[in-house]
N, C-alpha and C positions, 0 to 999 in steps of 0.2 A: 482033836482040832487041829486042821490047818488054818495058816495065818491069810484075812480077808485081804489080798495085797490089793489095791489102787495104783492110776497113776491120773494123772491130770490131762483133760482134753483140753490142748490150749491151740485148736485146730482156727477159735474165734478169735485171736490173740497172737497173728502172723509179725506183727512189729513190737511184740512183747519187748521191755526193757526192764529187768530187776538191779535195781543200786543200792549197793550200801554202803553207809557213809558213816562216819565217826570224828568223833572231837576230843580228842587228847588235853590234859592238864600237862601245862613243860614245865611253869611255875608257879608258885604260889596266887599270883593275884589273877593265874587262870579259873582258878576253882570258881572266883566272882562273873568269870565271864560264862562260864558253863552254867553255872546257877542260874545266871540271870539268863541267858537265851534258851536251856534246855525249855523250861515254860512255854514259851513262846513258839518253838519251834513245835512242840507237842500241838498244840491247840492248833496247829497253821493246816494239819493235817487233817483234824477232825471235821476241818472245813469241807473239806471232798473237794478238791480242784480238780477239774478236767481233767480227765487221764490217768487220776492216782487210782487203784484200781483195788490196791491194800499198802499198809504199814506196819512195820512191828518193830517196835523199840528193842531193843539189844545193850548190855553194859558187856563191852567187849574186858574193861577190869576195874576193879575197884583205886589199884594201887600200880602204875598212878592211877587214878580217875580217867576212865576213855569209856566216853558213851555214845551207843552210835542207833543208828536204824536199819531196818533192808525193806526196803519198796519196791512194787510191782507198778510200772507204769506200761500204760494201753500203745503206745508211744513215743519215740521222739521228742515228734515234734512240741506234743505235751507237756510231757518234762520241761524243755527250752523255754516253753511259755512261763509255765509254772514259775521259772528261777531267774526270768527276767521282769515279773512283777511282783509287787508290793505284798505279802510284807518279804520274800525273800531276798528280792534284790537288796535293800535298806539293811537289812541284815549282812549281806554278802559286801556292801561297799563298805559296810562299816568292818571287818574283818579285816576286807582287803588295805585300808589304813592302816589297821591297829589288832593284830590276831589276840589282844590280852593275856600273851602268855598261855595260850592252845596252839593248836597244830590241828588242821581239819584237811580231809582226806575223804574221798570218793574211790568207788570202782563199779563199770555198769560195763553188767553183760545185754548181750544185745542174741534175740531169736533167730533175728538174720544173719547171724554172725559175729563177731568182731568182740571186743574187751576194750573199754575205756578206764585209765587210772590216770589219780590226779591229787597231787599231795603239797598242801601248803603250809610252811613251818612245822613240817613231822620231823623233830631231830632221831626219833628212833624209825627204824622202819619197819613197815604196816604191810600186810598182805602181798602182796605184787612184789613187792620191794625189798622186799625180804630175800629174793632169789634173781629179780632181774633190776640190773643195770637204772637206774634212773638217768635222764638228760631233762636240761630248762622248759619249761611248755613255751615255748617259743614260735614264732611264725604260725607255720601250718599245723602244730600240737598249740597253738593254744587256746583251741574252744574242743569240747568233745567233737562236735557232729565232722571237723578238718581231721581229728584225728581217728576217729573211724569209720568217718563217708568218705573222706579225701575230699569234702563240701565245704564251699561257706555256711555259716549258722544261718536259720533261714531268720532270727530275729535278733536286735543287734544284743551285745555281749553287755552284760553288768557294767565293766567298767573294758574301756577301748584299750586293746593293748600299746597301742602309743599315749595312752595317760599312762600306765601301769608300767612302759619302758620308756621313759619318756628321753632318755640318753641314747635308744637307738633309732630313734626316729629325729632326734634336731638336728 
C-alpha cells in the first residue's frame, strides 16, 4: 500500500514566519535561569498571542542543557508586537542586562523570502553560525525587520541600540 502523502496549503498565510529559538546553559548558574524562565515562556504561548499559529517545544541537547521552540507566526507584524509587549519585553530586557549564564538565539524563515539569525552570548556556534560567519548586530543589522526587509521596525525595540551600545552613540 502506498504512503498517504500530503502537503500544507499555505495560501492563507502569505506572510508566514517560522522561528526557531533556543536557550543554552553556558555556566552552572545558567541552569537556574533556564529553569526559572522556561515555565514562564511555556505559559506565555499558551495565552495564544495574536498571530501565533502554533508552538512546539524542543530539546536541542541535554548536555549542555539547550532547550527551545519552533513557532509559526501569521506575519512579522504580529511577532514584533508580541516581542515588544509584556511579559516577553520584560524577560528580554532582563536577559540583555545579564544573560544569567545562558546564551539565546533565534533563526526566522519568511514565506516571502529571507532568513534572520540572532545569537546572544552563544559561545558555541549554533544553526547558521556553524557554517556562516557572524558579524556584530549593529546599525541596520540591529533589528530583525531591518536585517530581513531593510526597513525600520514598526514598533520600538525592547532596548534601543543607543542604550545597548552607548559608547557608539556618545
